[in-house]
C-alpha positions in Angstrom: 23.2 -8.5 11.0 20.4 -6.3 9.8 16.9 -7.8 10.2 15.6 -9.7 7.1 12.0 -9.0 7.6 9.1 -7.3 5.8 6.0 -5.5 7.0 3.0 -6.1 4.7 -0.4 -4.3 5.1 -3.5 -6.1 3.8 -1.6 -9.4 4.4 -4.4 -11.9 4.5 -5.8 -11.7 1.0 -4.9 -11.1 -2.6 -1.5 -9.7 -3.4 -0.6 -9.3 0.3 -1.3 -12.9 1.0 0.7 -14.3 -1.9 3.6 -11.9 -1.2 3.6 -13.1 2.4 3.9 -16.7 1.2 6.6 -16.1 -1.3 8.7 -14.0 1.2 8.2 -16.6 3.9 9.5 -19.2 1.5 12.6 -17.1 0.9 13.2 -16.9 4.6 11.9 -13.5 5.5 10.4 -12.9 8.9 7.1 -11.1 8.5 5.1 -8.4 10.3 1.5 -8.8 9.1 -1.3 -6.3 9.3 -4.9 -7.0 8.5 -8.4 -6.2 9.8 -9.2 -9.9 10.3 -7.8 -11.3 13.5 -8.8 -14.9 12.7 -7.2 -14.7 9.2 -4.0 -13.3 10.7 -3.9 -16.1 13.3 -4.4 -18.8 10.6 -1.8 -17.2 8.3 0.8 -16.8 11.0 0.4 -20.4 12.1 0.6 -21.7 8.5 3.7 -19.7 7.6 5.6 -20.5 10.8 4.9 -24.2 10.5 5.7 -24.5 6.8 8.7 -22.1 6.4 10.3 -21.9 9.9 10.1 -18.1 10.1 8.8 -15.8 12.8 5.7 -13.7 12.4 4.2 -10.8 14.3 0.5 -10.0 13.7 -1.4 -6.8 14.2 -5.1 -6.3 13.7 -6.1 -3.0 12.3 -8.8 -1.4 10.1 -6.4 0.9 8.1 -9.3 3.1 6.9 -9.5 4.3 10.5 -6.7 6.8 11.0 -7.0 6.5 14.8 -6.4 2.8 14.5 -3.6 3.2 12.0 -1.7 5.7 14.1 -2.1 3.4 17.2 -1.0 0.2 15.4 1.9 1.8 13.6 3.2 3.3 16.9 3.0 -0.1 18.5 4.9 -1.7 15.6 7.5 1.1 15.9 8.1 0.2 19.5 8.2 -3.6 18.9 10.3 -3.7 15.8 13.4 -1.5 15.9 14.5 -2.7 12.4 12.2 -3.3 9.5 14.0 -4.2 6.3 11.1 -3.6 4.0 7.7 -2.0 4.2 5.1 -3.0 1.6 2.1 -0.7 1.6 -0.6 -2.9 0.0 -3.9 -2.6 1.8 -6.6 -0.9 -0.4 -10.1 -1.0 -1.6 -12.7 0.3 -4.1 -15.9 1.7 -2.5 -18.6 2.5 -5.1 -20.9 4.0 -2.4 -19.8 7.1 -0.5 -18.7 6.3 3.0 -17.1 8.4 5.7 -14.6 7.2 8.3 -15.0 7.9 12.0 -12.7 10.9 11.4 -15.0 12.4 8.7 -12.9 11.6 5.6 -13.9 9.6 2.6 -13.0 5.9 3.0 -11.1 5.4 -0.2 -8.9 8.4 0.6 -8.3 7.2 4.1 -7.5 3.6 3.3 -5.7 3.9 -0.1 -3.7 7.0 0.6 -3.6 8.1 4.2 -2.7 4.6 5.5 0.4 4.6 3.3 1.3 8.1 4.5 0.8 7.5 8.2 2.3 4.0 8.4 5.4 5.0 6.4 6.0 8.3 8.3 5.6 6.7 11.7 8.0 3.9 10.9 10.4 5.8 8.7 13.3 5.7 11.3 12.9 2.0 11.8 13.0 1.0 8.1 16.4 0.0 7.0 16.2 -0.6 3.3 13.0 -0.5 1.1 9.5 1.0 0.9 7.1 -0.4 -1.7 3.8 1.2 -2.6 1.2 -0.7 -4.5 -0.3 1.8 -7.0 -2.1 1.0 -10.3 -2.4 1.9 -14.0 -5.8 3.2 -12.9 -3.9 6.4 -12.0 -3.9 7.4 -15.7 -6.3 10.0 -17.1 -7.2 11.9 -14.0 -6.0 14.9 -12.0 -6.6 14.9 -8.2 -9.5 17.1 -7.2 -9.1 19.8 -4.5 -11.7 18.0 -2.4 -10.1 14.6 -2.8 -10.2 14.0 1.0 -14.0 14.3 1.1 -15.5 15.0 -2.4 -18.8 16.9 -2.8 -19.6 14.9 -5.9 -18.7 11.2 -5.5 -17.7 8.7 -8.2 -16.3 5.5 -6.7 -14.2 4.5 -9.6 -12.7 8.0 -10.1 -12.0 8.2 -6.4 -10.1 5.0 -6.7 -8.2 6.4 -9.6 -7.3 9.6 -7.6 -6.1 7.4 -4.8 -3.8 5.4 -7.0 -2.4 8.7 -8.5 -1.9 9.8 -4.9 0.2 6.7 -4.2 2.5 7.7 -7.0 2.8 11.4 -5.8 3.5 10.0 -2.4 6.3 7.8 -3.7 7.9 10.5 -5.8 7.8 13.2 -3.1 9.1 10.9 -0.4 12.0 10.0 -2.7 12.8 13.7 -3.1 12.9 14.0 0.7 15.1 11.0 1.1 17.5 12.3 -1.5 17.8 15.6 0.3 18.6 13.8 3.5 21.1 11.5 1.7 19.1 8.6 3.0 20.0 5.0 2.2 16.4 4.1 1.9 14.7 3.4 -1.4 11.0 4.0 -2.2 9.3 2.7 -5.4 5.7 2.1 -6.5 4.1 -0.3 -9.0 1.2 -1.6 -11.0 0.7 -5.3 -10.1 -1.4 -6.0 -13.2 -5.2 -6.5 -13.4 -5.4 -9.0 -10.5 -8.3 -11.3 -9.5 -8.6 -10.2 -5.9 -11.4 -9.4 -3.5 -10.6 -5.7 -3.5 -14.1 -4.8 -4.8 -16.1 -7.5 -2.9 -17.4 -5.0 -0.3 -19.6 -3.2 -2.8 -23.4 -3.6 -3.0 -23.7 -2.0 -6.4 -25.0 -4.8 -8.7 -23.9 -3.1 -12.0 -20.4 -2.6 -10.6 -20.3 -6.2 -9.3 -21.2 -7.5 -12.7 -18.5 -5.4 -14.4 -16.0 -6.4 -11.8 -16.8 -10.1 -12.3 -16.3 -9.7 -16.0 -12.9 -8.1 -15.6 -11.8 -10.7 -13.1 -12.5 -13.4 -15.7 -9.5 -12.0 -17.7 -7.4 -11.0 -14.8 -4.1 -12.6 -13.6 -3.8 -14.5 -10.4 -2.9 -12.9 -7.0 0.3 -14.9 -7.1 1.2 -13.4 -10.5 0.2 -9.9 -9.1 2.6 -10.4 -6.2 5.6 -10.9 -8.6 6.6 -7.2 -9.0 6.2 -6.2 -5.3 8.2 -9.3 -4.3 10.9 -8.4 -6.9 11.1 -4.9 -5.4 11.4 -6.3 -1.9 14.1 -8.8 -2.6 16.1 -8.2 -5.8 19.6 -6.8 -5.7 18.9 -5.2 -9.1 17.0 -2.4 -7.3 19.3 -2.0 -4.3 20.0 1.6 -5.3 17.1 2.4 -7.6 14.5 4.7 -6.0 11.6 7.0 -7.1 10.4 4.8 -9.9 7.2 3.2 -11.1 7.3 -0.4 -12.1 5.2 -2.8 -14.3 6.2 -6.4 -14.7 9.4 -5.7 -12.7 10.5 -3.0 -15.1 10.6 0.7 -14.5 8.2 2.6 -16.8 6.9 6.1 -17.1 3.8 7.0 -15.1 1.3 9.6 -16.3 2.7 13.0 -17.2 0.8 14.7 -14.4 2.2 12.3 -11.8 5.5 14.2 -12.1 4.0 17.5 -11.1 6.2 18.4 -8.0 3.9 21.2 -6.8 0.8 18.9 -6.7 2.9 16.2 -4.9 4.1 18.8 -2.3 0.6 20.1 -1.8 -0.8 16.6 -1.3 2.0 15.8 1.2 1.3 19.0 3.2 -2.5 18.2 3.2 -1.8 14.6 4.4 0.6 15.8 7.1 -2.0 18.4 8.4 -4.6 15.7 8.5 -2.3 13.2 10.3 -1.3 15.8 12.9 -4.9 16.8 13.5 -6.1 13.3 14.4 
């Protein structure tokens, strides 16, 4: 029997945490990735005791490409079959930060972690790949210096990264189609969710705006509904290369369908990955 398990990045808070709980309740074994070892330990213990499932935990700062490559390679060795990969980890950084490899942190975490984890594990995944994107992708075009911008705007960089998630999804789908693969890959907007995604910022104005938005936001559990649907529903067994809102496929921005941009971003990402 194929493994009924799911790998979730950013598993100890927000959407990742709620998705972990819901999937555990449905009997899925879980492979959990987070930068917090203590939170991983507590979550694994809680899920195993309450839902009689097995968990495997991996501590990783996914903004570090070195760490991401190392952990994904370990997971590849330890888990020969992964039913579903949920790329969820992400952040908004209002201040410009560079990773140890010299890339802007939003680019590294929100885009490159998806690219690296998925490509390293691709042969082990047996069914579904799910990428958490956002409606924030609308209204922008990715800049040529996306990986390390000369002029930095934290909110726009986040928007670029969410557009990149959609390009990544669509281009990967085209590759899988050419290979006649049985895998599906989809992306989604979870809703405006009250999570701690922006809590690592010191910008007081942004914190105030973020707090105001969160007042009207949906809960993390509500935000987990669409990714869990894509992970579990038979309705999407053979549906691939789509963008979902509220568990329904919808049209993403017009520019997100530009195949040339998607291919260029894929090549850039691959060159960066191979250079690490």
